[in-house]
N, C-alpha and C positions, 0 to 999 in steps of 0.2 A: 498356810502350808497345804500342799496337796498330799493326800494319802491315797495310796493305791493298794487295793486288796487283790492279790494274785495267787496263782498256784503253778506248780512245776508242770511243764509239758503243755502249757496253755499258749498257743501261738498268738492269740489276741493280746495276751498279757505281754509277751515279748515285743510285739509291735507297739503297744502303748508305752512301754518303758523306753523303747528306742525313740519314739516321738518326743517324749519328755526330755530325754538326754540331748537329742538333736536341737531342740528348741531352748536348751538351758533352763528348763523348768525344774526346780528342786522338788523332790518328792520323797515321802517316806513309804517304803514298800512293806506291806504286811502280808507275809506268805501264809495262806490259810492252813497249810499243813503243819506249820510250826507255831503260829500265833493264835491263841484262843481268843475269839471275840467275846467281849463281856456283854452283859445284858444292855448296858447303857449304849454301847456302840451299835448293837443290833437294832435297838429301838430308834436310835438316831437315823440309821440308814432307812428303816421302814418309814419314818416320818418324812424324810427328805425325798423319797421316791414318789413320783406322781401317782403311781398305781399300787403302792404298797408292796405286798408280797408278790403280786403278778410281775412286777418289774425285776425283783431280786431273785426269785426262785426259779430254777431251771426245771421245767417239766420233763426234760429229757434225762435228768439225773436218775441213776440206778435206784436210789433210795425212794424217790417219788414214784417211779414206774412200778417197782416191785412191792412197795409198801401199801398198806391199806389205810394210809393217813389222808384225811381230807383237810388240806391246808385251809380251804375256804371257810370251814366251820370251826376252826380252832380259835380259842380265846387268845388274845394278844400274849398273855403270859406263857401260854402253852406253845405258841408259835415261836416266841423268843427262845424258849428252852430247846425246842426242836432244832432251830437254826444253830444255836450254840453247840449242841451235841452232834450236829450233822452239817458242818460248814461246807461240805462238798456239794450241797444242794444249791449253793449260791452261784449265780451267773458271774462270769469273770471276764475282764477285770472290772472291779468297782472302783471308780475314781471320784474322789470327793475333795472339795475345798470349802471355804466358808460360804460360798455363794452358789456352787454348782455341784451336781451329781450326774455322772454319766456311767452307764453300764455297757460293757462290751467295747470293742474297738471300732471306731468309725472316725477317721482322721478329721473330717469336717466337724463332727460333733465334739470331739475332744479339743478342738482348737479353742473352745471357750476358755480353757485353762490358760492358754497363752494370752488371750485378751484380759482375763482376770488378773494375771500376773503383771501385764503392762499397766493396767489401772492402778494396781498397788504401788508399782514403781513410780508412776507419775504423781500419785498422792504423797509419796514420801519425799519428793523433791521440793 
């Protein structure tokens, strides 16, 4: 199953959801304003991203710009807590399934979910 982490007012999130619907790809949407990420989810996202926090955290976020937090030197447990308490620092959308993770909207990149879905369907036959 595809899980998409989104936020209101995010044009890339709207485009990604539209792509999923247009291609009949079922997904679960988790709106970061209303759904609290738990530590296990955050660790899972960090583990699955190629470059860890660099891929997931937006340096343009107000909290990062104005804060005196050095993400690079945080222990993993502190980073997980920081993300849990400040989900707005995450880039969006974050789209994940059993075999792929994509951050942001790029139609060519997120087409991997269509391919993954087609593989699942062909294996089920």
